[in-house]
C-alpha positions in Angstrom: -69.4 28.8 70.3 -66.9 26.2 71.4 -68.6 24.7 74.4 -71.4 22.2 74.0 -73.1 23.8 77.0 -73.7 26.9 75.0 -75.8 25.2 72.4 -79.6 25.0 73.0 -79.8 21.3 72.5 -77.0 20.7 75.0 -79.3 21.2 78.0 -81.3 18.1 77.0 -78.0 16.2 76.2 -76.4 17.0 79.6 -79.7 16.0 81.3 -79.6 12.6 79.6 -75.9 12.0 80.4 -76.3 12.9 84.1 -79.5 10.9 84.6 -78.9 8.0 87.0 -82.3 6.4 86.9 -82.5 4.0 84.0 -86.3 4.3 83.7 -86.0 8.1 83.3 -82.9 7.8 81.1 -84.9 6.4 78.2 -87.0 9.5 78.0 -84.0 11.8 78.6 -82.1 10.3 75.7 -85.2 10.6 73.4 -85.6 14.3 74.4 -81.9 14.9 73.7 -82.1 13.3 70.3 -85.3 15.3 69.5 -83.5 18.5 70.6 -80.6 17.7 68.3 -82.9 16.9 65.4 -84.8 20.1 66.0 -81.6 22.1 65.9 -80.6 20.4 62.6 -84.0 21.2 61.1 -83.8 24.9 62.1 -83.1 27.6 59.6 -80.0 28.8 61.4 -76.8 27.3 59.9 -74.9 24.8 62.0 -71.2 25.8 61.9 -68.3 23.3 61.9 -67.8 23.4 65.7 -71.5 22.8 66.4 -71.6 20.1 63.8 -68.7 18.3 65.5 -70.4 18.8 68.9 -73.6 17.3 67.6 -71.8 14.3 66.1 -70.0 13.7 69.4 -73.2 14.1 71.5 -75.2 11.7 69.2 -72.4 9.1 69.4 -72.3 9.5 73.2 -76.1 9.1 73.5 -76.0 5.9 71.4 -73.2 4.5 73.6 -75.0 5.5 76.8 -78.1 3.7 75.5 -76.1 0.6 74.6 -74.3 0.5 77.9 -77.1 1.3 80.3 -80.4 0.5 78.6 -80.0 -2.0 75.8 -80.8 -4.8 78.2 -84.3 -3.4 78.7 -85.2 -4.3 75.2 -84.0 -7.9 75.5 -86.2 -10.7 77.0 -85.1 -11.8 80.5 -82.5 -14.5 79.9 -83.6 -16.4 83.0 -87.2 -16.5 81.9 -86.2 -17.6 78.4 -83.9 -20.3 79.8 -86.7 -21.5 82.2 -89.2 -21.7 79.4 -87.1 -23.9 77.3 -86.5 -26.6 80.0 
């Protein structure tokens, strides 16, 4: 299996990556991470190619979160600035 698309967890991963609605993306990323963790917890061995695909997918999900959603966790800068004046 060389293609990420052929791994069971990849469906959730691709769904998260292709999601354009930030509100839905949070759940999609969580679902993808859960699918990856479920795969890692399974009794079936993860070969070297899948291990590399999982590492790549996990890094991509972290980056996606940081680029698109991290600001959702931060207080609104305008409100914070207005409260201090």
